[in-house]
N, C-alpha and C positions, 0 to 999 in steps of 0.2 A: 131527481124526481122523488126518491124516497125521503130525502132530507126535507123537501117541501111538504110532503105528506105529514111527516112528523111535526113540523112546525105548525101546520094547519090544525093538527090535533092537539097543539099546545105542548108538545114534547120536542126537545132538541135531540139531535144525534148524540148519544153518550160518548162517542169517540172524537168529537170535534177538537178538544184540547190535545188529546194524544196525537191526533194526526197533524196538528200544528208542529209538534216536536219532530215527528217523522219528516214532515215537509221541510223543516229547518235543516235536518240532516241531508235531505236530497239536495237542497241548495248549496250546502257546504261541499258536497261531493261534486256538483256541477261546476263549482268554482276551482276545482283542482286543475292546475296547469297541465298535468300529465295527459288529460284527455285531449287537449289541443296540440300538445307537443309530441307525445308518443303515439297517439292513436289517430291524429290528423282530423279530429272533429273541427269543423269550421268555428273559429272563435268570433262568432257574430251573435246577434240576438237570436236569429233563427237556429243556429247551431246549438246554442245553450238551451233554447226551448226544446229542441229535438232530443238533446241529451237528457233533459229533465223528464220528458215523456218516456224515454226508454227506461229510466230508473223507476219511475212510477209504475210502468208496466211490470217490471220485475217484482215490485212489491205486490201489485195486484195478483200476479201469478202465485207468489208465495202464499198470500192470504187465501186465495180460492182453493188451493190444494187441501186446505183444512176442511172445506165443505161445511163450515159452520155459518150460521146466520150472522154471527159477529163479523165475519170476514166481509160480507156484503155491506153491512153498515159501515164498517171501517173504510172500505174502498170508496164508498159514496162520500164519506166525510173527507177523505183525502182529496178526492176530486174537487169537492166544494172549496176546501182550503186553498188548493192550487189555483183555482180560478178566481177566488177572492183576491189572491195575491196578484194574479195577472191583471185584473181590473185596476188595482192600485198602481201597478207598474206602468200600465199604459197611460194612466193619468199623470204619473210622475214624468213620463217621457213627453208630456205636452199634448197628448191626444185629448181633444175636447170632449165634452159630455155627449155631443151628437155623434162623434166618431167611435166612441168606446164600444157601443153595442155591436157595430159592424165588425170591428176588430175581434171582439170576443166570439162572435159567431164563427168567424174564420178560424180562430185558434181552437175552438171546441171541435169544429169539424176536422181539423188537422189532427188534434189529439185522438179523437175517436177513430179516424182512419189508420193512424199509426198503431194504436192499441190492437186493432183487428189484424193489421198486417203482421205485427210481431207475434200475435197469438197463432196465426196460421203458419208463419215461418218457423216458429218453435215446434209446432206439431209436425211440420214437414221436413225439418232439419235444414232449412234454407235461411237461417238468420242473417248470414253475411249479405245475401241478396237483398233482404228487406232493409238492412242497415244502409246498404249502398243507395237504395232509392230514397230512404227517409232521412236517416241521420246525416248522411253525406250528400243529400239532394241539392243543397245550396253551395256545395264546394266547387271552387273554380277548377281545381285539379283533384283527382281521386287516385289514391295509392291503394291498390288492391291488397297489398300486404298489410297495410294499416287497418283496412276494413276487416280482414280476416282476424287480425290481432284483437280488434274491438269486439268482434263476435265471440271470440274465445273468452275475452274479459267479461262480457255480459253473461255468458253461461257460468263462468266462475263466480260472479257476483250472485247469480240466482242460486247456485249450489250453496253458497255461504248463507244466503237468506233462509234457505230451507232448513239449515241446522239450528237456526235461532229459535228460541222458545216462543211459541205463539203468544203466551200471556205477556211476555216482555214486549213483544211488538205491539200488542193491543194496548199496552200502557205507554207506548210512545218511544220505546228504546229499540233502535235499529242501527245496524251497521252493514255496509256493503262489502267490507273486506276486513281482514285482521289488521289491527293497528300496530 
C-alpha cells in the first residue's frame, strides 16, 4: 500500500534495489538442501514458498525492532519485490494471465496469515506449533524432532539477524547465519 502511495506521488520506495539483493539472499537460503534433508521441510513448491515466508518474517522482525520509518519502508519494498517475483514465477510455470491474479491473491493471503501466526507464536513462545501448522502443513509425514530443530534454527537465524548492522541490511547486505 505504501509503495503504491509513493508511486502515485511520483516517488519510488528508496529501498527497492536493496531489497532485491536481500530477496536474492533469501532465495539462496531457501535453495539450501539442509532445510529439506536435516529439517524435513517439504521439498515442494509449497514447502519452498513457506520457507521463504518464514525467512522474510525473520527479516521483518529484525527490521521492526529498530522502530525506524526506514524499517517499514524496507519491509514494504521487500514484500513488493517478493510478490513481483512470485508473479513472474507463476507465469514461468505456465499459469495464464487470467489465472495469475487468483493465485497471487491466494499466496498473499497465505503470506499474511503466516506472518501473523509467526508473530503471535514468537510472542507466545510457540514457534514450533506455528511451524508445524504452516511450514510443515503440506508434509505427508511430520517428524516432531525436525520441527523442534527447525524452530531452534529459526530463532538462531533471528538472533544472528539482530546482531547485523541496520545500515548494512538497509543497503541490501544480509546473512542468516555465519558462513
